N, C-alpha and C positions, 0 to 999 in steps of 0.2 A: 650743955650750952653749945658745944661745937656741932652736935647733931642737929640742934634746932636751927642754927645758922645755915647749915648745909641744906636742910629741908626748905628753908625760906628762899635761899638762892636758887635751888632747883625749881621751886614753884614760880619764882620770878622769871626764870628763863623760859619755862613752859608757856607762861602768859605772853611773853614777848613773841614767841614763835606762833602762838595760836591767834593772836590779835588780828593779823591780816585775814585769816580764814574766817574768823568770827564776824569781822566787819563786812567781808565779802558776802557771807551767807545772809546778812541782814539786808543787803541791797536786793530790791526786787529784780527778778529776771526780766529779760527783754520780751517785749511783745512784738512779734513780726507781723506787719500789716502788708498784705499783697494787694496791689491795685489791679483788679481785673476790670478795666474800663475799655474793653475791646472784644472783638469776636473771639470765640474759642477755636484756635487753630494750632498748628505745630509751633508757632512762635510763642503763644501764651502757655502752651504745654511745656515748652523748654524753660520758660520763666519759672513755672511752678517746680519743675524737677530740679533746677539749679538752686532755688531758694530753700527747698525742703530737704534736700539730700544730705546737708551737713549740719542739721540742727541736733541739739542735745537737750535733754530735760534739765540739765544743770544750768544752762544759760538762757533757756527760752521757757517762759511760762505759758505762752499760748500763741497760736497763729490765727489771725483774723483776715478773712477775705473780704475786701471792700468791693462789692460787686455791682456792676452796671453793664450787662452784656446782652446782646440780642440772640446769643446762641452760637452754634458753629458745628464743627465736624464731630462725628461720632467717635472716631478713633482718638482724636485729641482730648475729648471729654473723658474717655476711659483712661488715658494716660494721667490726667489730672486727678481723677478719682483714685487711681492706684497710688499716686504720690501722697494724697491725703490719708489714705488708709495706712500707709507705712508710717506716717508721722503720728497718727493716733495710736498705733501699736507701740510707739516709744513712750507713751504716757503723756504726750503733748496734745492738749485739746485744740481742736480747730473749730473756729466760729465763722459764720457768714453774716455779713451785714449788707443788705441791699439798700443802696443809697436812696435818699428822698427823690421821688420821681424817677427812680432807676428801674432797670430791667433785670429780672432774674429769669429770663426767658429761655425756652428751648434747652440746649445743652447746659445752660447756666443753672436750670432748675435741678438737674442731676448732680452737678457739682455741689450746689447748696445742700441737697438732700444727703450727701455723703458726709457732711460735717456734723460735729457734735451738737451744735446749736445754731438755729437760724433766727436772725432778727431783721426787721424791715423798717424802713423809714416811711414817712407819710408820702402818699402818692405813688408808691412803688407797687410792683406786682411780681408774682412768681408763676411760671408756666407761660403759655401752653407747652406741652412736652411731647406731642405726637411726632415720631420720626418720619422723615420722608427720604426715600431712596431715589435719587435723581437718575432717570433713565432706566429704573429697575422694573421688573415685572410685578404683577399683583401678588404673586406668591412670595417674591423677595420682600415686598413691602409688608406682607403679613408676618413673615418670619422676624423681621427687624422690630416691628411693633410689639410682637409677643415678647421678644427678648427684653425690650426696653420697659415694658409693663412689669415684668418679673424683677428687673433691676431696681426700678423705682420703689416697688412694694418692699423688696428685701431691705433696701437702705432705710426706708421709713420705719419698718419694724425694728431694725437693729438700733435705731436712735429714739425709740419710744414715741413715734409720731402716728397720726391717723393714717393707716395704710390704705383704707378705702378712699379717703379724700385724695391721697397721693396717686392712687391707681387711675382715677378718672381724669387726672391731669394728662395722662398718656392716652387712655382709651377714648376719651371724648374731647381731647385737645382743649382742656379747660385751663384758664388762668385765674388766679385769685388775687384780689387786692390785698393790701396789708391787713385790713380789718377782717376780710373773709378768711384769709390764710390763718390768722390767729384764732378766729372763732371755730374753724374746722380742725384745729390741732395740727396744722401743717408746719407752723413756725412756733418759736418759743416766746416771742414778744415783739414789741414795737418801741422804737426810740426815735426822737426827733433828729438826732445826728449821731455820728460815730463816737464823738467824745462822750455823749451821754451814755451810750451803750457800753463803752469801755469802763466808765466810772461805775455804772450799775453792776457790772460783772466782776468788779474788783481787779481789773487789769491795769494796775498803776505803774507797771514797769516802763523802762525807756522804750519808746516806740521806734522800731526800725522798719522803714518803708522799703518795699521792694517794687520796682517798676521795670518794665521791659528794657533789656539791654539793647545796644545797637544790633547785636547778633539776633536777638529775639525779634526785633522789628524787621530785620532782613528776612527771617524765616516767614514772618507774617505776610510780608510783601509777596514772597514766592508761593505762599499758601493759597493764593487766589487762583483757582484753576483756569478761569477765563483769562486772567493776566498772563498765565503761563502759555496758553494757546496763542495769544496775541504776540508775545515775545518771539515765539517760533516763527509765526507768519511774517512779522515785520522784519525779523532777522533775515529770513529767506528773500524778502523783497529787496533788502539792502544788498545782499549778495548778487541778486539779479541785476540791479542797477550797476553794480561794479563790473559785471561782465560787459556792459556797454561802455563804461567810462574808464575802466582799468585803474581804479583808485584803491590802493591797499587799505586805506582807512575804512572805507565802506565795508570791505570784506571782513576786516577785523571786528568792527562794531557788530556786523551781522552775525558772525560766528559766536561772539560773546552772548548776544541776545538769544540765539538758538540754544546755546549751552545752558544759560540761566533758566530758560523755559523748560528744558528737559530735566534739570535738577529739581525745579519746582514740582513737576509731574511726579518725579521719583519720591520726593518728600511726602506728597499727598497720597501716592498710590492711585493716581487718576484712572478714570475709566479707560479701558484698553481700546474700545471702539472709538472713543473720542480722540485718543492719541493717534490711532491709525488714520483717521480722517484728516487730522492736522498735518501729519507727516506727508500723506499722499497729496494733500492740497499744496503743500510747499514744493513737492517734486513737480507737480503739474505747472505751477507758476514758473519754475525754472525752464520749462520747455518753451517759454515765450522767446527765448534767445534763438530758437529754431524757426518758430512760426512767424512772429513779428506782426500779428494781426490783433493782438490784445485779448483774444478769446481764451487762450491758455491762462493768462494772468488772472483774468476775472473769474473764470470757472474754478481755478485752483484756490483763489482767495475766498470764494463763496463756500467751497467745500471745507476749507480750513476753519472758517468762522462757525460753521455748523459743528465741526469737531470740537472747537473751543467751548461751545455751549454744552456739549455732551461730555466734556472732559472731567467734570466735577465728580468726586467720589461721593459715597453716601454721607449725608449730613443730617443733623436733627433740625427740623424746620419749625418755625413758628410764623409762617406766612410772610408778610412784608417786612418783618423785623430782621430777617436773616439776609438782608441785602449785602452784608459784608462777605458772605460765603456762598450764597445762591447765585448762579450765573444768570438766572432769569429775572434780572432787575431792569428797571427803566433806563438807568444809566448805562448798563452794558448794551442794551438794545440800541440806544442812541449812538454809543461808541461804535457798534458794528456798522450802523448806517454811515457814519462819518468815514470809517475805514473803506467802505465800499466806494464812497464818493472819491476819496483820495486814490483808490485803485483805478478808477475810471480815468482820472487825470494822468496817472502814471502810465497807464496803458496807451493813452493817446500820445503822450510824450515819447514813449518807446517806439510807437508805430512810425513817428516822424524820423527818429534816428534810424530805424530799420530801413525805411525807404531810401535814406541817404546812403546807407551801406550798399543797397542793391544797385543804386544808380552809378556808383563809383567802384571801379575795379582797383584792387590793391595789389594784385600779383599778376604775373604772366606778361604776355606781349602787350597788353593794353594798359599796363600800369602807368604809362606816361600820358595817355589821352586825357584831355581837359586840363593839362598843366600849362603853365605859362613859361615861355622861353624868351631869351634875349638874342637878337640877331648879332652875330659877330662881324658880319660884313654886309655890304649892300648887294642884293641880288633880286632878279625878277623870275628866276626859274629854280636854280639850285644854289644853295649857299650853306653857311654853317650857323648853328644856333647853340646857345649854352643853357643847360638846365642844371641848377645846383652845382655849378662848376664843371660839369661834364659837357663836352662838345659833341654835337650830333650833326650828321648831314641832313639837310632839310630841303624840301621842295615846296614852293609856293603854289598852293592849290589853284588859285585863280590867275597865276602868272602876274600877280601884282608886284610892283616894285616894293621891296622891303628895305628900309634904310638901316644902316649899321646902328646898333644900340636900341632899335625899336623893339617893343614887346610884341610877341606873336603867340597865338594859341595853337597848341598841338591838337589836331583833329583826327589823325590817323597815323598808322605806322606800317611800313612794308620793309621787312628785314631790318637793316640798319639805317634806313632813311625814314625821317619823320615828315608827315604832311602838315603844313602850318597855314594859318590865315592871319591877316592883319587884325590887331585889336582896334576896334573902333570906339568912339566916345560912348560910354554907357554900356559897353559889352563888345563881343566879337563881331 
């Protein structure tokens, strides 16, 4: 009897201890949904790396990429693909769902192809996938295209997809609608919305959404090579203005903008020739302080803008859809025209200031010329005047009688004597 009671108590204790783990194991694991509704750049790559680096098979049943992207940079795409491969290696399946009327274009098509399953919404498309090397040679373009063809085919084969159909997405820059992609074996199915896709795939766990953090958004902002070039140029222009106005605020703002632009170029690994042109243009702009005719400012600004367009690293292009990463967009061209117009106005403004500097002497024997003095006594030839509290011997140039307290204009200086004339109504 005693042994039976002991066994019963032991069994009861074990049940009490195991109940939490049993109930926990019955709860479906989380489904992580990553919102890729932006260009593929270092910011979005950072979001993927942060979201996927700490996942475990025990707590996560699957990762779903909710995709609507025009594409982006080649290096950032490869970072995202690497993060997806590491997640799949842990036994966590990764799915892509291209949203209704959404893009799985350019670099996005490679990200999708790297996942276990691809699903598409109505009106969506995947591809085209031909890479474009901005400012590169024909040989460089050929090398990058060949590498991307091999990558796309390899990923299609490893996930049981039609490798031939995937290949021509790169070789012929083909895009497939949802129906075409499904018919050609590029994707695994079509669903009207994300909820329908999750339900059909048995992903019933708690949904954990991942969106870009402020840091990711900051990286994305600096990941626009054209913006980086403009930051350097505008920062240099602010420093130039400060050399005329002696405002510490302008210098600080200008240096911060230059620093952010250089950080962005470093993040992207921007084109070296473009960076050289931007920096050289900024230096030429600063020579305006010596010339004062506006030519240095405008020529430096023009050179810097050309460098900003060439600053872009290699990216995967899908024509007009890549406006988020391609520098050759209508918006950027209009921005360049506006900046040139502003540069012309600033050059004219600085020319006027420079003329004023040249007309007025600030040091040496002529420093007092064109200043206004106050007569300390009445005189018609020699007397005394005061300038900012200092008294000077003065000579009336026209031997006119100057009354005590009257304002006079200094027009010359000989040794310690000033030559003055009477101030008349409306001028000297």
